[in-house]
N, C-alpha and C positions, 0 to 999 in steps of 0.2 A: 639791572636787568638785563640776562645773557641772551644772545639771540641763540637761533635755534641752531643743530650743526649742519652744518651745509648753506648757510646761509652765506651769500655775497653781502661784501660790501662795496658800493659802486660810489667815483667823488671827481668832479672834476677836476682834468688833470692838464691843466693850461701851461706847467713847463713841455709835458706832451706837445699840446700844436702846435708852444712857437716852434718845439723841433721840428715837428710835422712840416712845418709850415717854410720855413729854412731848409732843407734837406728836398721839398718842393721844389723851391725855386734855382735852388744850386748844380739838382743835379736836372734840372732845367724837365721837368715831368709836369708836360703842359698839358694833358689830360686834364690831368685830376682836381675838381671844384675844390678850392678848399673850406667854400663854406659852408659845406655840405660832406666836410669833415671832423667828425668828435671823435675827443681824445677822453680817455675816464683809464680812473689809476682802480681797479679792485682789490681787494683785500678777502680772501678764506675760499678761495678754490684751491682746490688740492693737487690740481694740471702741476706737471712741470715746467710749464710753457713759459718763456719771458713774457710774451707780447701775442696778442689773438687779434685777428680781422672781424667784422660778421658786415654783413653788408643786407640791403633792402629788400626785399625782396620782389619782385618785379608786379604778383597781386596785390604785395599793399601798396605800388604804387600806383597800381591801375585802381584795385576799386576805392582807396582812403584820398586820391591824390597828391603823393609825395614825389618829391626829386628824390631822384637815387642820392641816396648818403648810403657814408660807411663808417664806424667806430673802427675805431682801436684801442683794445682794452690793453693796456699794460698792469701785468701781472706783481702787485710792491713790495710781498715778499721774496722775487726774483728776478724781478728788471730794474730795483731801485739800488742795488747792491753792486749792479757790474758798472766799468765803471763806464765813461762817460763817452766812448769810442765803438764800445761793445756797447752801447745802446743804441748809436747813429745806425750803426749794423742791425738792431733788431729793429729799428723802425723801418730803413729799407728794404728789410725783406718783407715788411708787411703792406707796406705801400708796391711792389709787386705783384702783388693778389690785385691789385685792382686793375682791372682792364683797359684798353685803350679809351673803349666806349663808356666808360663812368658809365656804366649801366646799372649797377646798385649788385652785377651778379662777381662771384670772384676766382681771381683762375689757380688751379692746381698746384701742386710740389710739382710736378713733370707733367706741363703741358708738348703739344704736336711743335708751335713755334713761339713756344712761348717760357723758359724754364723758371719757376721760382727755390735756385739751389746759391747754400754756399760759394759758391765759382762766382755766379752772377752778382751776386751782393761784397763781395772782396772788389769784383770789379768796376762795380760803382760805389764803392767808396773811395777806390785809389784816386776818382775823378775830382775828392772833395780836395 
């Protein structure tokens, strides 16, 4: 049976989860609570992005009693083709969207005190 167009498939991405854990440790992102980070690989999206990060909004945290949680989604058709060092940079970029408060919110690309940009990613990558 064919899936309807526009429908996405999500599968757990343990390899990405291991990469996230390694980068969080090596870059000393102490604010990131690894038990509350989930990673999935998606297929079927039409976006050109390599990856996206999703935060659980405060309303779900308060009303349903959930802890702040993040999901890093890698888009298989783009991410999987990248060399490993580029995959690392993509994940660093996504991790930079997580604020120091680990609140479930997401930082934008152009923040007043914090930038999620190519320069910052390259600086962090060089620390590896």
